[in-house]
N, C-alpha and C positions, 0 to 999 in steps of 0.2 A: 471864557468858561461857558460850557454848553449847559443849558438848563433842560431838564426833562419835565414834561408835562404829563400828568395822568388824566385820563378821561374819567367820567363819573363811574363807569363800570369797573375800572381798575381800582379806584378809591374805595368803592363799596366792597370789592373783593378783599382789599387790604384790611379794611375795618373788620370784616367778617372773620378773616383769618386771625387777626390779633385778638378779637373778642373771643373766638373759639379757643384759642390757646390759653387764654386766661381762665375760661370757664371749665375747661377739661380738668378734672381733678388729677392730681399726681398719683401714680400708683402707690398702693399701700406698701410700707416697708415691712418686710417679712419677719424681721427679728422682733421678739417680744419686748415690750417696754419694761423698764425697771420695775414698774408696779406689777407686772405679770410674772416676774421672776420670784422664786422663793427658795429658801434653804431650810435644811433640817440637820440636826445633830442626832444621829442614831435614831431617827424617826420622830424627834420632837422639834417643832418649829424654832428657828433662830432667825435673827436679823441678817440680811445680806452682808452687813458690815462685819459680822463675826466669822465669815467664811475663811478669812486669812489666818485664823487662829488654830485651824484643825487640818486634817487630811481629808480633802474633798475631791469629788469628781462631778463633772457636768454632763455625764452620758445620758441623763434623763432630762436634758435641757427643755424648758426653762427652770426645772427644779434642780437644785444643787444639793447633793447628799454629802454630809460630812461625818467623820468618825474621829475618835480619839487616837487611833493608831493607823499607820499605813497598811498593816496587814488586814485590818477590818475593812478599810476602804477598798483595797484590792479584791477582797472576797466579794464585796457588794458589786464591784464593777465587772467581775468575770462574766455573769450571765448577760449583761448589757453589751459587753464587748463581743461575746459569742453571737448574739443575735443581729446586731447592726452597728453598734457604736464604733467609731474609729478615733482613737486617741492620736493626736499629732504631736503633743508635747506634754511633759510633766515638768512643773516648776516647783522650786523650793525657795523658802525664805532665807536660807543660809547657804554658804558655800558647802561643797562636798555632799550635796543631796541631804542636808540636815534641816530640821525644823518643820514647820507646817508646809504642806504641799497641796498641789491642785493638778488633777488630771484634766487636761484641756482637750475638748473635741469641737469647740465652737470658737468663732472669732469674737473678740471683745474690743470695741472701739474705745472703751473707758474701763480700764481695770479697777478704777476707783469704786465702781459699782459693787465689786466683791472685796473691797479693801485690800486689793493686791497692787495698787498703784505704787510704784517706786519701792517694791519689796523683793523682787526676784534677784536671787544671788547665784543660782545654779539651775541647770535644766537638762533634760534628756529628750531629744527628738525621737519620735516613735514611728514604727510602721513604714519606714522609708519615706516619710512625708517631709515636706519642707515648709517653711514659713518665715515670718519676720516679726520681731518685736519692734515697737516704735517708742521713742522717748517722749512723745507727746500724744495726747488724746486724738482720736479720729484719724489714726494713721499719719500723724504728722511728726515733724522733727527728724531725728536721725534714725535710720532703719538698721537693725542688726539681723542679718540673715542667718537662718539655721537650716540644716539639711540632713537628711539621710541617716538617721539613727545617731546623730552627733550627741556626745555627752560632754557638757561643759561644767567643770567643778568650780571654776572661779571666773567671774565676768570682768575682772579688772576695772577699767574706767567705766564700764557699763553697769557695774554693780549697783543695784537699787535705783535704776533709772527708767525702767520700762513702764509705759502707761497704756499701751495697747498691744494686741497680738492678733496676727492674721495668718491664716493658712494660705499657701500659694498653690 
């Protein structure tokens, strides 16, 4: 077995590189923290955990706007969609696009933040975009891919299993 010897200059360089790597701060994560996110119901503040009880949209992220009806939500979303927002999927709590819903334009590593963890039973992919749902937080577990204006009324064995969502 051949041994490698380092000279003092190489050792000092190695120590400097390792120390520098430790001291250089990691880049800031661009997504707002849960504490920066907020939600409202028709203009009145609500807890993030209440988002899954209404018809909401995240087009003004990190602010989530919720309404008692889908029609009111869609009316509020129209100007935001016209200016810059891009919806990539709409999810519902029940099969056949029934119950509470959420227009999604952002990635969520933890749907539990909005109380949508393990609650999705149907969805519509929008605007020709694709993505994937994940059965575990932080894009873990099994991935369920969706694409290109797909409409799924029943998720079968994936019903109420999604914990994260990511646009591709």
